[in-house]
Phi, psi and omega in degrees: 000136183270125179285161179303320180297317180292325177296317177298318179296320178296318180296320177297316179298319180294323180293315178295316180298317180298321179294317179295321180291318184283325184239046187304308186283338174293314178293324177298317180296317180299316181296315183293321177297318177296318178297317180297317180297314179296321182293318179295321177299319178289326177304316182285322191275317187285145179279145182282151177251185190311304186300320179291324177292330172297320176300318178301311182295323179291317181295336180274006183292335175117339180175174184299318182297318179292322178295318177299317181295317180294322177296317180294331179277000175094015179289340178201136180275350180281153174302153189280349189298318182299316178296324178296319178299312180297319182298331185292339182224004189302323183292344181284332187267137174287323180266113178293327179295322176294316180300318183290326186267343188302315179302320179293320180296313180296317180295324178296316178294324175296325176302316181299315180297317180293321177295318178296322179291317179298314184289328184301330180287343190234337189232157171301161185303315183300316182287335173293317176293327176301315180299315182293316182288333176301312179294319179302315181294319185284330189236025187300328180307323187278359171286342184227028176252127185281056175225188187278358188291324176298320177294320178299317178298315179297318180290326178298310178295320178297320179295320177298317180295314180295321177297317178299315179298318180295320181291338179260005181059035174264112183046054191301317180300313179295319181298317180293320179297314180290327176299313178299320180295317180297315182295319179292318183293316182294328176288326181289336179261346174202117187301324183292348178293347177299336179295343179295339177297333183296309177301322179294317179296318178298318178296323178291327175297319178297317177298318181296321180295330181274321185262345183061026177228135176271126179275089184294332181294318179291322177297322178294328179292342179276342185297319180305325179296320178294320179294323177298317180296319178296319180297331180271003185302319178301323179288322178296317180294323180294336181270357182300324177303327178292325182288341183296325180230054184290142180290330183236078180289159179290129178223157180296331181298338182290343179293302177294329180298325179300311183291325177294318184298316187262349183244339183299323181293346182259022182302325180295330179292312180295321179294316179296325178296315180296317181294315180297320177298320180291325185276318191253003184296339182264002184264136181267061182282180186300136176234146180265122183272355185294310185297143180266353182093154180293132182285162185300316180293330177287323173301317180298318182295312185285330176293315178296323178296322179295329184261003186299333176302328178298313180293320182294316179295315181298316180292316181296324183298329184249005178235275183283337183065017183234130174203135174232145187308319185291346177299329180255022185308319185293351174295338179298330177298316177297318179298318181296314179294322179295314180299313183293319179294316179294320180296317179298319179292315182295324181272002182056037178064022179291132185290331184295319179295312179299322180294321179298315180292319180298321178298316179296319179296318180295317179296316179299316180295319180297319179298317179298317182292316181296317180298317181294323181278338182271323185291141177293126181295139179224162174286144183292317182242338189251010186296313182298319179295318181299318179299322179287320181297326182292345177271353183286149174287165179281099176229180179255007183296129181298147175243107180273121179261120187281334186262124185297310178301319178297320180299315180295319179295314182294324180294341179262319190258341181291159177298151180307323181296334178269321183303320184291347180261350185287138179222139171250123181271107187270127175207106178294322181297315180294320179297318177295321183295318187266331185242350180064020172213161183227025183302310183290325179298315180290324177297314181293328175298317177297316179296327180296335181274339189231010177223174177265010178299140184277080181252118188231146177302138184305314182299325178291325180295310184287335178285326184277325186237113178282341175220140181199173174264145180236124174254121186210147174268173185296330183265007178279143185275340189298318177301316179298318181293317181295320177297317179296331180275003177097005179283151176260125180247119180247116180299138180252356179227155186277006183295162178230103001279160177292156179246352183227130183230149165265126186248133176233134178287159181304322182291328176293320178299320180294318179297320178296319179294327180276352182077021183260357181266111183251000000 
């Protein structure tokens, strides 16, 4: 028997569902405009971190040829296309952070629209929005990161939509053209996106088994992505020295870590789904008869997409030996569609269950957006150092920054009086000795050739300056090395551990002891 409260809840759910069904694209437009507005506000407000600042330096090279040359010299491990896009309009924007992040932001919003369009053909409106908001909640950071991941997410959703349209003969010529463009573009901004061809190929095998016909047009649309990867081979080969001693090598542990990283924050979503199924599974609330359900080949595509991190880690472990969780970020789209499709089936398309999950997703997304817009922006690696440096008097004493990401951030955000004193002491041998990797050393070597950053060989730094200031974090190797080499390090701030030291070479210490230093 249905209680009055539950009856009221059902009526409310039916009213919301009816509005979403009748005005689906109006609500989609409102949501995307709100998402775009919040993202642009964060683009302008939040401070850039190392990878985004690399995009800035690459975009400032002057042209496509210079960007290619800098990429080949190791100034950035990312493909050059994203920097080329930013470079084409960067001078128009007053805010460089907005200019760097705008392509990712626009592509991220396009991802939401494409997901809503893909799901609309198969699921009720509420469950279509569940799929889109699931991805937004899990990957919101990449809506405002000035790298290629937002474009990869947008192209992944766009490719799924175009593939669906092509298989249904809806504007097939246009769909195939856009499918080829999406696949080529996502590969051009991130080489690991080539793995997206695997779910599509598996889905085509399922279609072939059912129809006994090979869709050569869709297979042909996949070829441009392969050609893009081949065209980038010289750049991939030039980056191989960095991969030899990579800080984050591919390991089997990264497979479960990927799912924990992107799904753990959504525990409330899964819990609300389970509770809603338990409470409302016996209620005969409104159901939408329009959707036909996800097709078999589409189940194959999104299931394979959900599991693609397994293949990527396994392949990387025995080929490039390099893998970072965000390389497989676009697998979250498959997980979201899989979750929404399974939930819709388990709930028998009941709107109350979908509404409960949608509500949790909206609240989670709102909390993330409010927190990001409310919190004071800080540097990711250099904030503590920057606060200490701003208390220093105006002198000419060099400031050696031991941490490469912090150095790049400080070189962009510190006051001019401090920026001109910053130095990065480059030593590949020391980095290998203390950290067993040389990723940052090779990156900084590339930047030293194509930027105005004050990056100097370590031996030249210690030979030129017998006393200097050292900015270092607790995990930086340079303080330990200097102490082992006989240098005296005197903390200048009361922090634990300190981040700023006055450094004196052994010969200066002897002169002070002899009374000869005036």
